[in-house]
C-alpha positions as CSV (number, residue, x, y, z in Angstrom):
1,X,-22.9,-25.1,-27.7
2,X,-23.7,-22.4,-30.1
3,X,-20.8,-20.3,-28.8
4,X,-18.4,-23.2,-29.3
5,X,-19.8,-23.9,-32.8
6,X,-19.3,-20.2,-33.7
7,X,-15.8,-20.3,-32.5
8,X,-15.0,-23.4,-34.5
9,X,-16.5,-21.9,-37.6
10,X,-14.5,-18.7,-37.1
11,X,-11.3,-20.7,-36.6
12,X,-11.9,-22.6,-39.8
13,X,-12.7,-19.5,-41.8
14,X,-9.6,-17.6,-40.5
15,X,-7.4,-20.6,-41.2
16,X,-8.8,-21.1,-44.7
17,X,-8.4,-17.5,-45.7
18,X,-5.0,-16.8,-44.2
19,X,-3.5,-20.1,-42.9
20,X,-2.3,-18.3,-39.8
21,X,-5.4,-16.5,-38.7
22,X,-6.7,-19.5,-36.8
23,X,-3.6,-19.7,-34.7
24,X,-3.9,-16.0,-33.8
25,X,-7.6,-16.5,-32.9
26,X,-6.7,-19.4,-30.5
27,X,-4.1,-17.3,-28.9
28,X,-6.5,-14.4,-28.5
29,X,-9.1,-16.6,-26.8
30,X,-6.5,-18.0,-24.4
31,X,-5.0,-14.6,-23.4
32,X,-8.4,-12.9,-23.3
33,X,-9.6,-15.6,-20.8
34,X,-6.5,-15.2,-18.6
35,X,-6.8,-11.4,-18.6
36,X,-10.6,-11.5,-18.4
37,X,-11.0,-9.2,-21.3
38,X,-14.8,-8.9,-21.9
39,X,-14.6,-5.9,-24.3
40,X,-15.1,-6.8,-28.0
41,X,-12.8,-4.0,-29.0
42,X,-10.1,-5.2,-26.7
43,X,-10.4,-8.8,-28.1
44,X,-10.3,-7.5,-31.7
45,X,-7.2,-5.4,-30.9
46,X,-5.6,-8.4,-29.2
47,X,-6.4,-10.6,-32.2
48,X,-4.9,-8.0,-34.7
49,X,-1.7,-7.8,-32.6
50,X,-1.4,-11.6,-32.6
51,X,-2.2,-11.8,-36.3
52,X,0.4,-9.2,-37.3
53,X,2.9,-10.9,-35.1
54,X,2.5,-14.4,-36.6
55,X,2.3,-12.9,-40.1
56,X,5.6,-11.0,-39.6
57,X,7.2,-14.1,-38.0
58,X,6.2,-16.2,-40.9
59,X,8.5,-14.2,-43.2
60,X,11.5,-15.5,-41.2
61,X,10.3,-19.0,-40.5
62,X,9.0,-19.9,-44.0
63,X,12.5,-20.1,-45.6
64,X,13.3,-23.0,-43.3
65,X,10.3,-24.8,-45.0
66,X,11.4,-24.0,-48.5
67,X,9.4,-20.8,-49.2
68,X,10.2,-17.1,-49.3
69,X,8.0,-14.1,-49.4
70,X,7.4,-11.7,-52.3
71,X,7.7,-8.3,-50.8
72,X,4.7,-5.9,-50.7
73,X,7.0,-3.0,-50.0
74,X,8.3,-2.2,-53.5
75,X,11.0,0.3,-54.1
76,X,10.9,2.6,-57.1
77,X,13.6,0.6,-58.8
78,X,11.8,-2.7,-58.4
79,X,10.6,-4.4,-61.6
80,X,8.6,-7.1,-59.8
81,X,5.8,-5.9,-57.5
82,X,2.8,-7.4,-55.7
83,X,-0.5,-6.0,-56.8
84,X,-1.7,-5.1,-53.3
85,X,-0.6,-5.2,-49.7
86,X,-3.7,-7.3,-49.2
87,X,-1.9,-10.3,-50.6
88,X,0.8,-10.0,-48.0
89,X,-1.7,-9.3,-45.2
90,X,-3.4,-12.6,-46.1
91,X,-0.1,-14.5,-46.4
92,X,-0.7,-15.3,-50.0
93,X,2.7,-14.1,-51.2
94,X,5.0,-17.1,-50.7
95,X,6.9,-19.0,-53.3
96,X,9.8,-21.4,-53.5
97,X,13.2,-19.8,-54.1
98,X,13.2,-21.2,-57.6
99,X,9.9,-19.6,-58.5
100,X,11.1,-16.3,-57.1
101,X,14.2,-16.4,-59.4
102,X,11.9,-17.2,-62.3
103,X,9.6,-14.2,-61.5
104,X,12.6,-11.9,-61.1
105,X,14.1,-13.2,-64.3
106,X,10.8,-12.4,-66.2
107,X,10.6,-9.0,-64.6
108,X,14.2,-8.2,-65.5
109,X,13.6,-9.4,-69.1
110,X,10.5,-7.2,-69.4
111,X,12.4,-4.2,-68.1
112,X,15.3,-4.8,-70.5
113,X,13.0,-5.3,-73.5
114,X,10.6,-2.4,-72.5
115,X,12.5,-0.1,-70.1
116,X,10.7,0.9,-67.0
117,X,8.1,-1.9,-67.3
118,X,6.8,-3.3,-64.0
119,X,5.6,-6.9,-63.7
120,X,2.8,-7.4,-61.3
121,X,2.4,-10.5,-59.1
122,X,-1.0,-11.7,-57.8
123,X,-1.7,-14.8,-55.7
124,X,1.2,-17.1,-54.9
125,X,0.9,-19.6,-52.0
126,X,0.7,-19.7,-48.2
127,X,3.9,-19.9,-46.2
128,X,3.6,-23.5,-44.8
129,X,2.4,-27.0,-45.5
130,X,2.4,-28.6,-49.0
131,X,-1.2,-29.4,-50.0
132,X,-2.8,-26.6,-47.9
133,X,-5.3,-25.0,-50.4
134,X,-5.2,-21.4,-51.3
135,X,-8.8,-20.8,-51.9
136,X,-10.4,-20.4,-54.5
137,X,-7.4,-21.8,-56.4
138,X,-7.2,-25.5,-57.1
139,X,-3.4,-25.8,-57.3
140,X,-1.7,-23.1,-55.3
141,X,-0.6,-25.4,-52.5
142,X,3.1,-26.1,-52.8
143,X,4.9,-22.9,-53.4
144,X,5.5,-23.6,-57.1
145,X,2.6,-21.6,-58.5
146,X,2.3,-17.8,-59.1
147,X,-0.3,-15.7,-60.9
148,X,0.9,-12.7,-62.9
149,X,-1.3,-9.7,-63.9
150,X,-1.8,-8.8,-67.6
151,X,0.0,-5.8,-69.0
152,X,-2.6,-3.2,-70.0
153,X,-3.1,-0.1,-72.3
154,X,-5.8,2.5,-72.3
155,X,-8.1,3.5,-75.1
156,X,-5.5,5.6,-76.7
157,X,-2.9,2.7,-76.8
158,X,-0.8,4.2,-74.0
159,X,0.8,1.6,-71.8
160,X,-0.5,1.6,-68.2
161,X,2.5,0.6,-66.1
162,X,1.7,-1.4,-63.0
163,X,-2.1,-0.9,-63.5
164,X,-4.7,-3.6,-63.6
165,X,-8.4,-3.4,-64.6
166,X,-9.5,-4.9,-61.3
167,X,-8.3,-3.6,-57.9
168,X,-7.0,-7.0,-57.0
169,X,-5.9,-8.0,-60.5
170,X,-8.6,-10.7,-61.0
171,X,-12.1,-11.1,-62.5
172,X,-11.8,-8.4,-65.2
173,X,-12.0,-10.8,-68.1
174,X,-11.0,-10.4,-71.7
175,X,-14.1,-11.6,-73.4
176,X,-13.7,-13.9,-76.5
177,X,-15.4,-13.1,-79.8
178,X,-18.0,-15.4,-81.2
179,X,-15.5,-16.8,-83.6
180,X,-12.8,-17.5,-81.0
181,X,-12.1,-20.8,-79.4
182,X,-14.3,-21.4,-76.4
183,X,-13.8,-24.9,-75.2
184,X,-16.2,-24.4,-72.3
185,X,-19.1,-22.9,-74.3
186,X,-22.4,-24.6,-73.5
187,X,-21.2,-26.3,-70.4
188,X,-23.0,-25.9,-67.1
189,X,-20.8,-27.7,-64.6
190,X,-22.0,-27.6,-61.0
191,X,-18.7,-28.1,-59.3
192,X,-16.5,-25.5,-60.9
193,X,-14.6,-22.3,-60.1
194,X,-15.0,-21.0,-63.7
195,X,-17.1,-18.0,-62.8
196,X,-18.0,-15.5,-65.4
197,X,-19.1,-12.8,-62.9
198,X,-21.0,-11.0,-65.6
199,X,-22.5,-8.5,-63.2
200,X,-19.1,-7.2,-62.2
201,X,-17.7,-6.6,-65.7
202,X,-19.4,-3.1,-66.3
203,X,-17.6,-1.8,-63.2
204,X,-14.1,-2.3,-64.6
205,X,-12.3,0.3,-66.7
206,X,-12.3,-0.4,-70.4
207,X,-8.6,-1.2,-70.8
208,X,-7.1,-3.6,-73.3
209,X,-4.2,-5.9,-73.0
210,X,-0.9,-4.5,-74.3
211,X,-0.1,-7.1,-76.9
212,X,3.6,-6.5,-77.3
213,X,4.4,-6.9,-73.6
214,X,1.9,-9.7,-73.2
215,X,3.5,-11.6,-76.2
216,X,7.0,-11.0,-74.9
217,X,6.2,-12.2,-71.4
218,X,4.4,-15.4,-72.4
219,X,7.1,-16.2,-75.0
220,X,9.8,-15.7,-72.4
221,X,8.0,-18.0,-70.0
222,X,7.5,-20.7,-72.7
223,X,11.1,-20.5,-73.9
224,X,13.6,-19.2,-71.4
225,X,11.4,-19.9,-68.5
226,X,11.1,-23.6,-69.5
227,X,14.8,-24.0,-70.5
228,X,16.4,-22.1,-67.6
229,X,13.9,-21.9,-64.7
230,X,11.9,-25.1,-64.9
231,X,8.6,-23.6,-66.0
232,X,6.2,-26.5,-66.4
233,X,2.9,-24.9,-67.3
234,X,1.6,-21.5,-68.3
235,X,-2.2,-21.3,-68.2
236,X,-3.9,-18.9,-70.6
237,X,-7.3,-19.0,-72.3
238,X,-7.1,-20.4,-75.9
239,X,-8.6,-17.2,-77.4
240,X,-5.7,-15.2,-76.0
241,X,-3.1,-17.7,-76.9
242,X,-4.3,-17.5,-80.5
243,X,-4.7,-13.7,-80.5
244,X,-1.1,-13.2,-79.2
245,X,0.4,-16.0,-81.3
246,X,2.1,-17.6,-78.4
247,X,1.2,-21.3,-78.9
248,X,3.9,-23.5,-77.3
249,X,3.9,-26.8,-75.4
250,X,4.1,-25.1,-72.0
251,X,1.2,-22.7,-72.8
252,X,-2.0,-24.7,-72.0
253,X,-5.7,-24.5,-71.3
254,X,-6.4,-25.2,-67.6
255,X,-9.7,-27.0,-68.2
256,X,-13.3,-26.0,-67.7
257,X,-13.5,-26.7,-63.9
258,X,-10.7,-24.3,-63.1
259,X,-11.0,-20.5,-63.0
260,X,-10.9,-18.5,-66.2
261,X,-7.4,-17.4,-67.3
262,X,-8.2,-14.4,-69.5
263,X,-7.7,-12.0,-66.6
264,X,-4.3,-13.3,-65.4
265,X,-1.4,-15.6,-66.3
266,X,-0.8,-18.7,-64.2
267,X,2.8,-20.0,-64.0
268,X,4.0,-23.1,-62.3
269,X,7.5,-24.7,-62.2
270,X,8.7,-28.2,-61.6
């Protein structure tokens, strides 16, 4: 019974983390039983082969279900890149064609306005099934959501092209000042993904957001993005909205139960 329970737990974890990993695991168990593979190394190798196979196949199947993959193999001339191959390896890089056009439109705008600028994509959505959660996000479940990394500069005000403070683009927060708007100050919600992760902050490099590019990107999303690409919401913490001067109907606070948005920009379309 313990063996079966462990297999069920592993199936659930692999499915929750990658959507397709559970399928690869089931296939591994079946083939390993038929071939009588007792070696752990052999089973792991078989699982990785199945997992890479289904992940690769998903890039061709997903368009039939209304989603396309953001490529993790950027070319030198690309203006839109995914932060890490990890996102593609975990199948977190899928969007609707409309959202892809929006992201490419933003990246082209930023390159035109600031030649050579790269726009960095983070978490998107899984390839299949509307409503399937992309943990730990609350809303990345239908192909219409995409997170974008901030644009950064170093301590000497030099733009850091394609660089993020965190290796994955998340959790390196821009801390508000005591006089800034802090709608969640003093709250201690139990059920929340608004994690401050204070112990991690000293490990991130001391970069600052590059205000001109940040302002241009959010303004484009709130104006051209809304008018031409169906942008519905842009989530950003209020203290950054105020600091950048980008207040607009589409630029909103996500609420106190959702993750902080002073480490990335969340965009969603209709």
